[in-house]
C-alpha positions in Angstrom: -15.0 7.4 -42.0 -13.3 3.6 -40.8 -10.4 3.5 -38.1 -7.6 3.0 -39.9 -8.3 6.6 -42.4 -9.1 7.9 -38.9 -5.5 7.3 -37.0 -3.5 7.9 -41.2 -4.9 11.6 -40.2 -3.9 11.9 -36.9 -0.5 10.8 -37.7 0.3 12.8 -40.6 -1.7 15.9 -38.8 1.2 14.7 -35.7 3.8 14.1 -38.6 3.5 17.4 -40.2 3.4 19.6 -36.3 7.1 17.7 -36.2 5.6 14.5 -33.8 7.7 11.2 -34.2 5.2 9.1 -35.8 5.4 4.9 -35.8 2.6 3.0 -37.3 2.9 -0.7 -35.7 1.0 -3.6 -37.7 -0.8 -6.2 -36.3 -2.1 -8.7 -38.1 -2.0 -12.1 -37.0 1.5 -11.9 -37.9 3.6 -12.1 -34.1 7.2 -11.9 -36.3 5.7 -8.7 -37.8 4.4 -7.3 -35.2 7.4 -7.7 -33.1 10.0 -6.7 -36.1 7.2 -3.0 -36.0 8.3 -3.2 -32.4 12.0 -3.5 -32.8 11.9 -0.4 -34.8 10.3 1.6 -32.5 12.6 0.6 -29.9 15.7 1.5 -31.6 14.1 5.0 -33.2 13.3 5.5 -29.2 16.9 4.5 -28.1 16.1 1.6 -26.1 19.7 -0.4 -25.2 19.6 -3.3 -27.0 19.7 -5.9 -24.0 16.3 -4.2 -23.2 15.3 -4.5 -26.5 15.9 -8.2 -26.6 14.2 -9.4 -23.5 11.2 -7.4 -24.6 10.9 -9.0 -28.0 11.1 -12.0 -26.0 8.4 -11.0 -24.1 6.1 -9.6 -26.8 6.7 -13.4 -28.4 5.8 -15.0 -24.8 2.8 -13.3 -24.8 1.5 -14.0 -28.1 2.0 -17.4 -27.5 0.0 -18.3 -24.4 
C-alpha cells in the first residue's frame, strides 16, 4: 500500500469518526500550497491579519 493510499484511508476513517480532515497538496507549486493552507486556516477560524502573515511567511520560506 502506498503512502497516499494509506493517508487517504486514514483521512476517511477520521472523517467518519467526526474529525475535521484537511488535504494539503504539494507538488512544487507554492501558490497551491499557500491556497490549501489558507483554506485550512480559514476553516479553523484564524484571524484574517494573522492569516496574511502566515501566507507571507510560507511563501518567503518556499522561495529561499
